[in-house]
All heavy atoms as a GROMACS GRO file, in nm:
protein
  567
    1MET      N    1   9.878   9.472   5.258
    1MET     CA    2   9.778   9.408   5.340
    1MET      C    3   9.766   9.487   5.469
    1MET      O    4   9.864   9.521   5.532
    1MET     CB    5   9.822   9.265   5.370
    1MET     CG    6   9.711   9.169   5.406
    1MET     SD    7   9.645   9.168   5.572
    1MET     CE    8   9.785   9.169   5.677
    2SER      N    9   9.647   9.515   5.505
    2SER     CA   10   9.622   9.592   5.626
    2SER      C   11   9.514   9.521   5.708
    2SER      O   12   9.404   9.503   5.661
    2SER     CB   13   9.577   9.732   5.587
    2SER     OG   14   9.535   9.802   5.700
    3CYS      N   15   9.549   9.479   5.828
    3CYS     CA   16   9.451   9.411   5.913
    3CYS      C   17   9.370   9.514   5.989
    3CYS      O   18   9.424   9.612   6.038
    3CYS     CB   19   9.520   9.320   6.012
    3CYS     SG   20   9.586   9.173   5.938
    4CYS      N   21   9.241   9.490   5.996
    4CYS     CA   22   9.158   9.583   6.071
    4CYS      C   23   9.115   9.523   6.205
    4CYS      O   24   9.076   9.595   6.294
    4CYS     CB   25   9.037   9.626   5.989
    4CYS     SG   26   8.928   9.492   5.941
    5PHE      N   27   9.122   9.391   6.221
    5PHE     CA   28   9.080   9.328   6.346
    5PHE      C   29   9.147   9.192   6.359
    5PHE      O   30   9.147   9.115   6.266
    5PHE     CB   31   8.928   9.311   6.348
    5PHE     CG   32   8.878   9.237   6.469
    5PHE    CD1   33   8.872   9.300   6.592
    5PHE    CD2   34   8.838   9.106   6.459
    5PHE    CE1   35   8.827   9.231   6.703
    5PHE    CE2   36   8.793   9.037   6.570
    5PHE     CZ   37   8.787   9.101   6.692
    6VAL      N   38   9.205   9.165   6.475
    6VAL     CA   39   9.264   9.034   6.503
    6VAL      C   40   9.219   8.992   6.642
    6VAL      O   41   9.227   9.069   6.736
    6VAL     CB   42   9.419   9.038   6.497
    6VAL    CG1   43   9.477   8.906   6.539
    6VAL    CG2   44   9.467   9.074   6.358
    7SER      N   45   9.172   8.870   6.654
    7SER     CA   46   9.128   8.815   6.782
    7SER      C   47   9.194   8.680   6.801
    7SER      O   48   9.186   8.593   6.714
    7SER     CB   49   8.976   8.799   6.783
    7SER     OG   50   8.933   8.730   6.898
    8VAL      N   51   9.262   8.661   6.914
    8VAL     CA   52   9.329   8.534   6.944
    8VAL      C   53   9.254   8.468   7.059
    8VAL      O   54   9.230   8.530   7.162
    8VAL     CB   55   9.477   8.557   6.983
    8VAL    CG1   56   9.544   8.425   7.015
    8VAL    CG2   57   9.550   8.629   6.871
    9ARG      N   58   9.216   8.342   7.039
    9ARG     CA   59   9.142   8.269   7.142
    9ARG      C   60   9.212   8.139   7.174
    9ARG      O   61   9.270   8.075   7.087
    9ARG     CB   62   9.000   8.239   7.095
    9ARG     CG   63   8.920   8.364   7.074
    9ARG     CD   64   8.779   8.332   7.041
    9ARG     NE   65   8.709   8.457   7.010
    9ARG     CZ   66   8.599   8.462   6.941
    9ARG    NH1   67   8.542   8.353   6.898
    9ARG    NH2   68   8.543   8.578   6.916
   10ASN      N   69   9.201   8.099   7.298
   10ASN     CA   70   9.253   7.971   7.343
   10ASN      C   71   9.137   7.896   7.407
   10ASN      O   72   9.101   7.924   7.520
   10ASN     CB   73   9.366   7.991   7.443
   10ASN     CG   74   9.431   7.861   7.482
   10ASN    OD1   75   9.387   7.754   7.442
   10ASN    ND2   76   9.536   7.869   7.561
   11PRO      N   77   9.076   7.801   7.333
   11PRO     CA   78   8.963   7.727   7.389
   11PRO      C   79   9.002   7.657   7.519
   11PRO      O   80   9.110   7.601   7.529
   11PRO     CB   81   8.928   7.625   7.280
   11PRO     CG   82   8.991   7.679   7.156
   11PRO     CD   83   9.110   7.759   7.199
   12SER      N   84   8.916   7.662   7.617
   12SER     CA   85   8.950   7.610   7.750
   12SER      C   86   8.970   7.459   7.751
   12SER      O   87   9.044   7.407   7.833
   12SER     CB   88   8.841   7.647   7.850
   12SER     OG   89   8.717   7.593   7.808
   13ASN      N   90   8.906   7.387   7.660
   13ASN     CA   91   8.919   7.242   7.663
   13ASN      C   92   9.022   7.190   7.564
   13ASN      O   93   9.036   7.070   7.545
   13ASN     CB   94   8.783   7.176   7.635
   13ASN     CG   95   8.727   7.216   7.499
   13ASN    OD1   96   8.778   7.306   7.434
   13ASN    ND2   97   8.623   7.148   7.458
   14GLN      N   98   9.096   7.279   7.497
   14GLN     CA   99   9.195   7.236   7.400
   14GLN      C  100   9.327   7.307   7.426
   14GLN      O  101   9.332   7.410   7.492
   14GLN     CB  102   9.150   7.269   7.258
   14GLN     CG  103   9.024   7.196   7.217
   14GLN     CD  104   8.984   7.237   7.076
   14GLN    OE1  105   9.049   7.318   7.011
   14GLN    NE2  106   8.875   7.180   7.028
   15VAL      N  107   9.433   7.250   7.373
   15VAL     CA  108   9.564   7.313   7.378
   15VAL      C  109   9.592   7.370   7.240
   15VAL      O  110   9.567   7.306   7.140
   15VAL     CB  111   9.672   7.212   7.418
   15VAL    CG1  112   9.809   7.276   7.417
   15VAL    CG2  113   9.641   7.153   7.554
   16GLY      N  114   9.641   7.491   7.232
   16GLY     CA  115   9.664   7.558   7.106
   16GLY      C  116   9.589   7.689   7.106
   16GLY      O  117   9.540   7.734   7.209
   17CYS      N  118   9.578   7.754   6.991
   17CYS     CA  119   9.501   7.877   6.984
   17CYS      C  120   9.442   7.894   6.845
   17CYS      O  121   9.486   7.833   6.748
   17CYS     CB  122   9.585   7.998   7.023
   17CYS     SG  123   9.712   8.042   6.906
   18ILE      N  124   9.342   7.980   6.836
   18ILE     CA  125   9.275   8.010   6.711
   18ILE      C  126   9.280   8.161   6.690
   18ILE      O  127   9.251   8.238   6.781
   18ILE     CB  128   9.128   7.964   6.715
   18ILE    CG1  129   9.121   7.813   6.740
   18ILE    CG2  130   9.057   7.999   6.585
   18ILE    CD1  131   8.981   7.762   6.766
   19ILE      N  132   9.319   8.203   6.570
   19ILE     CA  133   9.329   8.345   6.536
   19ILE      C  134   9.221   8.378   6.434
   19ILE      O  135   9.217   8.317   6.327
   19ILE     CB  136   9.468   8.379   6.479
   19ILE    CG1  137   9.575   8.347   6.582
   19ILE    CG2  138   9.474   8.524   6.435
   19ILE    CD1  139   9.714   8.355   6.528
   20PHE      N  140   9.133   8.472   6.468
   20PHE     CA  141   9.031   8.522   6.377
   20PHE      C  142   9.075   8.662   6.334
   20PHE      O  143   9.117   8.741   6.418
   20PHE     CB  144   8.895   8.532   6.446
   20PHE     CG  145   8.842   8.402   6.496
   20PHE    CD1  146   8.861   8.364   6.628
   20PHE    CD2  147   8.773   8.317   6.411
   20PHE    CE1  148   8.811   8.244   6.675
   20PHE    CE2  149   8.724   8.197   6.457
   20PHE     CZ  150   8.742   8.159   6.589
   21SER      N  151   9.064   8.694   6.205
   21SER     CA  152   9.103   8.827   6.161
   21SER      C  153   9.016   8.873   6.044
   21SER      O  154   8.958   8.793   5.973
   21SER     CB  155   9.249   8.830   6.120
   21SER     OG  156   9.269   8.750   6.006
   22SER      N  157   9.009   9.004   6.029
   22SER     CA  158   8.946   9.067   5.913
   22SER      C  159   9.053   9.151   5.847
   22SER      O  160   9.119   9.231   5.912
   22SER     CB  161   8.830   9.156   5.956
   22SER     OG  162   8.727   9.080   6.013
   23CYS      N  163   9.071   9.133   5.717
   23CYS     CA  164   9.176   9.204   5.645
   23CYS      C  165   9.117   9.281   5.528
   23CYS      O  166   9.038   9.226   5.452
   23CYS     CB  167   9.278   9.105   5.591
   23CYS     SG  168   9.359   9.008   5.717
   24PHE      N  169   9.159   9.405   5.514
   24PHE     CA  170   9.114   9.485   5.401
   24PHE      C  171   9.163   9.423   5.271
   24PHE      O  172   9.268   9.362   5.266
   24PHE     CB  173   9.166   9.628   5.410
   24PHE     CG  174   9.096   9.710   5.513
   24PHE    CD1  175   9.162   9.751   5.628
   24PHE    CD2  176   8.964   9.746   5.495
   24PHE    CE1  177   9.097   9.827   5.723
   24PHE    CE2  178   8.898   9.824   5.590
   24PHE     CZ  179   8.966   9.862   5.705
   25ARG      N  180   9.085   9.441   5.166
   25ARG     CA  181   9.125   9.392   5.034
   25ARG      C  182   9.243   9.476   4.984
   25ARG      O  183   9.258   9.592   5.020
   25ARG     CB  184   9.008   9.403   4.938
   25ARG     CG  185   8.893   9.314   4.981
   25ARG     CD  186   8.769   9.343   4.899
   25ARG     NE  187   8.658   9.265   4.948
   25ARG     CZ  188   8.611   9.156   4.889
   25ARG    NH1  189   8.665   9.114   4.777
   25ARG    NH2  190   8.510   9.090   4.940
   26SER      N  191   9.327   9.415   4.902
   26SER     CA  192   9.447   9.483   4.853
   26SER      C  193   9.414   9.603   4.765
   26SER      O  194   9.472   9.709   4.781
   26SER     CB  195   9.534   9.386   4.774
   26SER     OG  196   9.568   9.277   4.853
   27MET      N  197   9.322   9.585   4.672
   27MET     CA  198   9.296   9.690   4.574
   27MET      C  199   9.163   9.762   4.596
   27MET      O  200   9.147   9.875   4.553
   27MET     CB  201   9.297   9.630   4.433
   27MET     CG  202   9.428   9.561   4.398
   27MET     SD  203   9.570   9.669   4.403
   27MET     CE  204   9.548   9.758   4.254
   28LYS      N  205   9.067   9.699   4.659
   28LYS     CA  206   8.933   9.758   4.675
   28LYS      C  207   8.905   9.786   4.823
   28LYS      O  208   8.835   9.712   4.890
   28LYS     CB  209   8.829   9.663   4.618
   28LYS     CG  210   8.849   9.634   4.472
   28LYS     CD  211   8.751   9.532   4.421
   28LYS     CE  212   8.777   9.501   4.275
   28LYS     NZ  213   8.686   9.398   4.225
   29LYS      N  214   8.962   9.892   4.873
   29LYS     CA  215   8.954   9.924   5.016
   29LYS      C  216   8.812   9.956   5.063
   29LYS      O  217   8.782   9.946   5.180
   29LYS     CB  218   9.044  10.043   5.049
   29LYS     CG  219   9.189  10.023   5.015
   29LYS     CD  220   9.258   9.939   5.116
   29LYS     CE  221   9.408   9.938   5.088
   29LYS     NZ  222   9.474   9.829   5.150
   30ASN      N  223   8.722   9.994   4.972
   30ASN     CA  224   8.587  10.032   5.013
   30ASN      C  225   8.492   9.912   5.021
   30ASN      O  226   8.378   9.928   5.062
   30ASN     CB  227   8.530  10.138   4.918
   30ASN     CG  228   8.528  10.092   4.774
   30ASN    OD1  229   8.590   9.993   4.740
   30ASN    ND2  230   8.458  10.166   4.690
   31GLU      N  231   8.535   9.792   4.984
   31GLU     CA  232   8.452   9.672   4.995
   31GLU      C  233   8.475   9.604   5.130
   31GLU      O  234   8.568   9.638   5.203
   31GLU     CB  235   8.483   9.576   4.880
   31GLU     CG  236   8.440   9.631   4.745
   31GLU     CD  237   8.455   9.529   4.635
   31GLU    OE1  238   8.476   9.410   4.664
   31GLU    OE2  239   8.446   9.570   4.518
   32GLU      N  240   8.389   9.509   5.161
   32GLU     CA  241   8.398   9.436   5.288
   32GLU      C  242   8.535   9.368   5.302
   32GLU      O  243   8.588   9.315   5.205
   32GLU     CB  244   8.290   9.328   5.294
   32GLU     CG  245   8.151   9.382   5.315
   32GLU     CD  246   8.133   9.440   5.454
   32GLU    OE1  247   8.178   9.378   5.552
   32GLU    OE2  248   8.075   9.549   5.464
   33PRO      N  249   8.593   9.368   5.422
   33PRO     CA  250   8.722   9.300   5.441
   33PRO      C  251   8.705   9.148   5.434
   33PRO      O  252   8.597   9.094   5.455
   33PRO     CB  253   8.765   9.344   5.581
   33PRO     CG  254   8.644   9.396   5.647
   33PRO     CD  255   8.547   9.436   5.541
   34HIS      N  256   8.814   9.081   5.402
   34HIS     CA  257   8.816   8.934   5.402
   34HIS      C  258   8.826   8.883   5.545
   34HIS      O  259   8.892   8.945   5.630
   34HIS     CB  260   8.935   8.881   5.322
   34HIS     CG  261   8.922   8.902   5.174
   34HIS    ND1  262   8.825   8.842   5.099
   34HIS    CD2  263   8.995   8.976   5.089
   34HIS    CE1  264   8.839   8.877   4.973
   34HIS    NE2  265   8.942   8.960   4.964
   35SER      N  266   8.765   8.770   5.572
   35SER     CA  267   8.774   8.705   5.703
   35SER      C  268   8.868   8.586   5.692
   35SER      O  269   8.861   8.510   5.596
   35SER     CB  270   8.637   8.655   5.748
   35SER     OG  271   8.546   8.761   5.755
   36SER      N  272   8.957   8.572   5.788
   36SER     CA  273   9.046   8.457   5.787
   36SER      C  274   9.054   8.395   5.925
   36SER      O  275   9.026   8.459   6.026
   36SER     CB  276   9.186   8.495   5.737
   36SER     OG  277   9.248   8.582   5.826
   37LEU      N  278   9.090   8.268   5.927
   37LEU     CA  279   9.101   8.191   6.050
   37LEU      C  280   9.227   8.108   6.042
   37LEU      O  281   9.254   8.044   5.939
   37LEU     CB  282   8.979   8.099   6.065
   37LEU     CG  283   8.977   8.008   6.186
   37LEU    CD1  284   8.839   8.008   6.247
   37LEU    CD2  285   9.019   7.869   6.148
   38ILE      N  286   9.308   8.111   6.147
   38ILE     CA  287   9.430   8.031   6.154
   38ILE      C  288   9.426   7.954   6.285
   38ILE      O  289   9.404   8.012   6.391
   38ILE     CB  290   9.557   8.119   6.151
   38ILE    CG1  291   9.554   8.210   6.028
   38ILE    CG2  292   9.683   8.034   6.152
   38ILE    CD1  293   9.657   8.321   6.031
   39SER      N  294   9.447   7.824   6.278
   39SER     CA  295   9.442   7.739   6.397
   39SER      C  296   9.580   7.679   6.421
   39SER      O  297   9.639   7.617   6.332
   39SER     CB  298   9.340   7.627   6.374
   39SER     OG  299   9.344   7.535   6.479
   40PHE      N  300   9.631   7.700   6.544
   40PHE     CA  301   9.760   7.643   6.583
   40PHE      C  302   9.737   7.522   6.672
   40PHE      O  303   9.648   7.522   6.758
   40PHE     CB  304   9.843   7.745   6.663
   40PHE     CG  305   9.903   7.853   6.577
   40PHE    CD1  306   9.836   7.971   6.557
   40PHE    CD2  307  10.025   7.834   6.518
   40PHE    CE1  308   9.889   8.071   6.478
   40PHE    CE2  309  10.080   7.933   6.438
   40PHE     CZ  310  10.012   8.052   6.418
   41GLY      N  311   9.818   7.420   6.654
   41GLY     CA  312   9.810   7.300   6.736
   41GLY      C  313   9.884   7.318   6.867
   41GLY      O  314   9.934   7.427   6.898
   42PRO      N  315   9.892   7.212   6.946
   42PRO     CA  316   9.966   7.219   7.072
   42PRO      C  317  10.110   7.261   7.048
   42PRO      O  318  10.175   7.211   6.957
   42PRO     CB  319   9.959   7.077   7.126
   42PRO     CG  320   9.849   7.011   7.051
   42PRO     CD  321   9.838   7.081   6.920
   43GLN      N  322  10.157   7.355   7.127
   43GLN     CA  323  10.293   7.406   7.107
   43GLN      C  324  10.394   7.311   7.168
   43GLN      O  325  10.386   7.275   7.284
   43GLN     CB  326  10.308   7.544   7.169
   43GLN     CG  327  10.440   7.609   7.135
   43GLN     CD  328  10.441   7.755   7.172
   43GLN    OE1  329  10.338   7.812   7.197
   43GLN    NE2  330  10.557   7.813   7.175
   44ARG      N  331  10.487   7.273   7.087
   44ARG     CA  332  10.599   7.191   7.133
   44ARG      C  333  10.722   7.281   7.136
   44ARG      O  334  10.728   7.372   7.215
   44ARG     CB  335  10.615   7.071   7.041
   44ARG     CG  336  10.493   6.980   7.044
   44ARG     CD  337  10.510   6.862   6.949
   44ARG     NE  338  10.386   6.788   6.941
   44ARG     CZ  339  10.298   6.797   6.843
   44ARG    NH1  340  10.321   6.878   6.743
   44ARG    NH2  341  10.189   6.725   6.843
   45ASP      N  342  10.818   7.255   7.050
   45ASP     CA  343  10.934   7.343   7.041
   45ASP      C  344  10.904   7.466   6.957
   45ASP      O  345  10.946   7.576   6.989
   45ASP     CB  346  11.053   7.268   6.981
   45ASP     CG  347  11.103   7.158   7.073
   45ASP    OD1  348  11.078   7.168   7.195
   45ASP    OD2  349  11.166   7.064   7.023
   46VAL      N  350  10.830   7.447   6.849
   46VAL     CA  351  10.791   7.558   6.762
   46VAL      C  352  10.641   7.549   6.735
   46VAL      O  353  10.586   7.440   6.730
   46VAL     CB  354  10.868   7.557   6.628
   46VAL    CG1  355  11.014   7.583   6.649
   46VAL    CG2  356  10.848   7.426   6.554
   47PRO      N  357  10.573   7.662   6.719
   47PRO     CA  358  10.430   7.658   6.690
   47PRO      C  359  10.404   7.588   6.556
   47PRO      O  360  10.481   7.601   6.461
   47PRO     CB  361  10.390   7.805   6.682
   47PRO     CG  362  10.497   7.879   6.750
   47PRO     CD  363  10.622   7.798   6.735
   48GLU      N  364  10.293   7.517   6.547
   48GLU     CA  365  10.258   7.443   6.426
   48GLU      C  366  10.117   7.482   6.381
   48GLU      O  367  10.023   7.473   6.459
   48GLU     CB  368  10.263   7.294   6.455
   48GLU     CG  369  10.231   7.206   6.337
   48GLU     CD  370  10.238   7.060   6.373
   48GLU    OE1  371  10.331   7.019   6.445
   48GLU    OE2  372  10.147   6.986   6.331
   49ILE      N  373  10.104   7.526   6.256
   49ILE     CA  374   9.974   7.562   6.202
   49ILE      C  375   9.900   7.434   6.166
   49ILE      O  376   9.950   7.353   6.088
   49ILE     CB  377   9.987   7.653   6.079
   49ILE    CG1  378  10.055   7.784   6.118
   49ILE    CG2  379   9.852   7.678   6.016
   49ILE    CD1  380  10.082   7.876   6.001
   50GLN      N  381   9.780   7.416   6.223
   50GLN     CA  382   9.700   7.299   6.191
   50GLN      C  383   9.613   7.324   6.068
   50GLN      O  384   9.600   7.238   5.983
   50GLN     CB  385   9.610   7.261   6.309
   50GLN     CG  386   9.682   7.187   6.417
   50GLN     CD  387   9.584   7.136   6.521
   50GLN    OE1  388   9.480   7.196   6.546
   50GLN    NE2  389   9.620   7.027   6.584
   51SER      N  390   9.549   7.440   6.062
   51SER     CA  391   9.463   7.472   5.949
   51SER      C  392   9.450   7.622   5.933
   51SER      O  393   9.478   7.697   6.026
   51SER     CB  394   9.324   7.409   5.968
   51SER     OG  395   9.260   7.465   6.079
   52PHE      N  396   9.408   7.664   5.813
   52PHE     CA  397   9.385   7.805   5.786
   52PHE      C  398   9.286   7.816   5.672
   52PHE      O  399   9.272   7.725   5.591
   52PHE     CB  400   9.514   7.879   5.751
   52PHE     CG  401   9.594   7.814   5.643
   52PHE    CD1  402   9.568   7.839   5.510
   52PHE    CD2  403   9.696   7.725   5.674
   52PHE    CE1  404   9.641   7.778   5.410
   52PHE    CE2  405   9.770   7.664   5.576
   52PHE     CZ  406   9.743   7.690   5.443
   53CYS      N  407   9.212   7.926   5.669
   53CYS     CA  408   9.122   7.954   5.558
   53CYS      C  409   9.096   8.104   5.553
   53CYS      O  410   9.115   8.175   5.650
   53CYS     CB  411   8.992   7.876   5.570
   53CYS     SG  412   8.893   7.920   5.712
   54CYS      N  413   9.056   8.150   5.435
   54CYS     CA  414   9.029   8.291   5.413
   54CYS      C  415   8.910   8.301   5.318
   54CYS      O  416   8.887   8.212   5.237
   54CYS     CB  417   9.152   8.360   5.354
   54CYS     SG  418   9.132   8.538   5.328
   55SER      N  419   8.836   8.410   5.324
   55SER     CA  420   8.719   8.428   5.238
   55SER      C  421   8.754   8.477   5.098
   55SER      O  422   8.666   8.492   5.015
   55SER     CB  423   8.620   8.525   5.304
   55SER     OG  424   8.678   8.652   5.317
   56CYS      N  425   8.882   8.498   5.069
   56CYS     CA  426   8.922   8.543   4.935
   56CYS      C  427   8.920   8.426   4.837
   56CYS      O  428   8.901   8.310   4.876
   56CYS     CB  429   9.059   8.609   4.938
   56CYS     SG  430   9.197   8.496   4.964
   57ALA      N  431   8.939   8.455   4.709
   57ALA     CA  432   8.936   8.352   4.605
   57ALA      C  433   9.045   8.246   4.624
   57ALA      O  434   9.025   8.130   4.590
   57ALA     CB  435   8.950   8.416   4.467
   58ALA      N  436   9.158   8.284   4.679
   58ALA     CA  437   9.268   8.190   4.701
   58ALA      C  438   9.269   8.138   4.844
   58ALA      O  439   9.368   8.081   4.889
   58ALA     CB  440   9.401   8.259   4.671
   59GLY      N  441   9.160   8.152   4.915
   59GLY     CA  442   9.154   8.123   5.058
   59GLY      C  443   9.176   7.981   5.101
   59GLY      O  444   9.203   7.953   5.217
   60LYS      N  445   9.164   7.883   5.012
   60LYS     CA  446   9.189   7.744   5.049
   60LYS      C  447   9.338   7.715   5.055
   60LYS      O  448   9.381   7.620   5.118
   60LYS     CB  449   9.122   7.648   4.950
   60LYS     CG  450   8.972   7.663   4.946
   60LYS     CD  451   8.908   7.628   5.078
   60LYS     CE  452   8.758   7.642   5.069
   60LYS     NZ  453   8.694   7.649   5.196
   61GLY      N  454   9.417   7.797   4.988
   61GLY     CA  455   9.563   7.786   4.994
   61GLY      C  456   9.616   7.893   5.087
   61GLY      O  457   9.541   7.965   5.151
   62LEU      N  458   9.745   7.905   5.094
   62LEU     CA  459   9.806   8.006   5.181
   62LEU      C  460   9.808   8.139   5.106
   62LEU      O  461   9.898   8.167   5.027
   62LEU     CB  462   9.948   7.964   5.221
   62LEU     CG  463  10.017   8.051   5.325
   62LEU    CD1  464   9.935   8.056   5.454
   62LEU    CD2  465  10.156   8.000   5.355
   63CYS      N  466   9.706   8.222   5.127
   63CYS     CA  467   9.693   8.350   5.057
   63CYS      C  468   9.774   8.459   5.127
   63CYS      O  469   9.823   8.440   5.238
   63CYS     CB  470   9.547   8.391   5.046
   63CYS     SG  471   9.472   8.428   5.206
   64HIS      N  472   9.784   8.574   5.064
   64HIS     CA  473   9.862   8.683   5.123
   64HIS      C  474   9.792   8.746   5.243
   64HIS      O  475   9.857   8.809   5.326
   64HIS     CB  476   9.900   8.788   5.018
   64HIS     CG  477   9.787   8.867   4.964
   64HIS    ND1  478   9.709   8.823   4.860
   64HIS    CD2  479   9.738   8.988   5.000
   64HIS    CE1  480   9.617   8.913   4.835
   64HIS    NE2  481   9.631   9.014   4.918
   65HIS      N  482   9.660   8.728   5.258
   65HIS     CA  483   9.591   8.779   5.376
   65HIS      C  484   9.636   8.699   5.500
   65HIS      O  485   9.667   8.757   5.604
   65HIS     CB  486   9.440   8.769   5.359
   65HIS     CG  487   9.389   8.841   5.240
   65HIS    ND1  488   9.346   8.776   5.127
   65HIS    CD2  489   9.376   8.974   5.216
   65HIS    CE1  490   9.308   8.866   5.037
   65HIS    NE2  491   9.326   8.987   5.089
   66THR      N  492   9.638   8.568   5.487
   66THR     CA  493   9.681   8.481   5.598
   66THR      C  494   9.828   8.506   5.631
   66THR      O  495   9.866   8.517   5.747
   66THR     CB  496   9.659   8.333   5.562
   66THR    OG1  497   9.521   8.314   5.529
   66THR    CG2  498   9.697   8.242   5.676
   67THR      N  499   9.910   8.518   5.528
   67THR     CA  500  10.052   8.546   5.548
   67THR      C  501  10.071   8.681   5.616
   67THR      O  502  10.153   8.696   5.706
   67THR     CB  503  10.127   8.545   5.413
   67THR    OG1  504  10.103   8.420   5.349
   67THR    CG2  505  10.275   8.563   5.432
   68GLY      N  506   9.991   8.780   5.576
   68GLY     CA  507   9.999   8.913   5.636
   68GLY      C  508   9.961   8.914   5.783
   68GLY      O  509  10.020   8.984   5.864
   69VAL      N  510   9.859   8.835   5.820
   69VAL     CA  511   9.819   8.825   5.961
   69VAL      C  512   9.933   8.764   6.042
   69VAL      O  513   9.967   8.815   6.150
   69VAL     CB  514   9.691   8.740   5.976
   69VAL    CG1  515   9.663   8.709   6.122
   69VAL    CG2  516   9.573   8.813   5.914
   70LEU      N  517   9.994   8.657   5.992
   70LEU     CA  518  10.105   8.593   6.063
   70LEU      C  519  10.225   8.690   6.075
   70LEU      O  520  10.288   8.698   6.179
   70LEU     CB  521  10.148   8.466   5.992
   70LEU     CG  522  10.046   8.353   5.994
   70LEU    CD1  523  10.088   8.239   5.903
   70LEU    CD2  524  10.024   8.304   6.136
   71TYR      N  525  10.251   8.765   5.970
   71TYR     CA  526  10.360   8.863   5.973
   71TYR      C  527  10.331   8.973   6.076
   71TYR      O  528  10.418   9.011   6.155
   71TYR     CB  529  10.379   8.925   5.834
   71TYR     CG  530  10.487   9.030   5.828
   71TYR    CD1  531  10.620   8.993   5.817
   71TYR    CD2  532  10.456   9.164   5.836
   71TYR    CE1  533  10.720   9.089   5.813
   71TYR    CE2  534  10.555   9.261   5.832
   71TYR     CZ  535  10.688   9.222   5.820
   71TYR     OH  536  10.785   9.318   5.816
   72THR      N  537  10.207   9.023   6.076
   72THR     CA  538  10.167   9.128   6.170
   72THR      C  539  10.180   9.079   6.314
   72THR      O  540  10.230   9.152   6.401
   72THR     CB  541  10.023   9.173   6.142
   72THR    OG1  542  10.014   9.221   6.009
   72THR    CG2  543   9.979   9.282   6.239
   73LEU      N  544  10.137   8.957   6.341
   73LEU     CA  545  10.145   8.904   6.477
   73LEU      C  546  10.290   8.881   6.521
   73LEU      O  547  10.322   8.894   6.639
   73LEU     CB  548  10.067   8.773   6.487
   73LEU     CG  549   9.915   8.787   6.482
   73LEU    CD1  550   9.852   8.649   6.476
   73LEU    CD2  551   9.865   8.864   6.601
   74SER      N  552  10.377   8.848   6.427
   74SER     CA  553  10.515   8.822   6.464
   74SER      C  554  10.591   8.949   6.497
   74SER      O  555  10.693   8.946   6.563
   74SER     CB  556  10.588   8.745   6.353
   74SER     OG  557  10.607   8.827   6.241
   75HIS      N  558  10.540   9.063   6.449
   75HIS     CA  559  10.607   9.190   6.477
   75HIS      C  560  10.527   9.268   6.576
   75HIS      O  561  10.540   9.372   6.612
   75HIS     CB  562  10.628   9.270   6.349
   75HIS     CG  563  10.728   9.206   6.259
   75HIS    ND1  564  10.860   9.207   6.284
   75HIS    CD2  565  10.713   9.133   6.145
   75HIS    CE1  566  10.926   9.140   6.190
   75HIS    NE2  567  10.837   9.095   6.103
   0.00000   0.00000   0.00000
């Protein structure tokens, strides 16, 4: 998984953050990248994911694009 763009936003009227990303496809690098969105809730002791989605076929579940974005951000 290779991310080509990651944008982290913190809406001014909410607590938490939203991560927008575009990720290259695993096997078809010349096609459009997948778009994913990860929303974190208010941070307490540990960050909590409120919702996530991806434009890939498995995007309603936790796909490898979303996992790859989280892994990239953690390192």
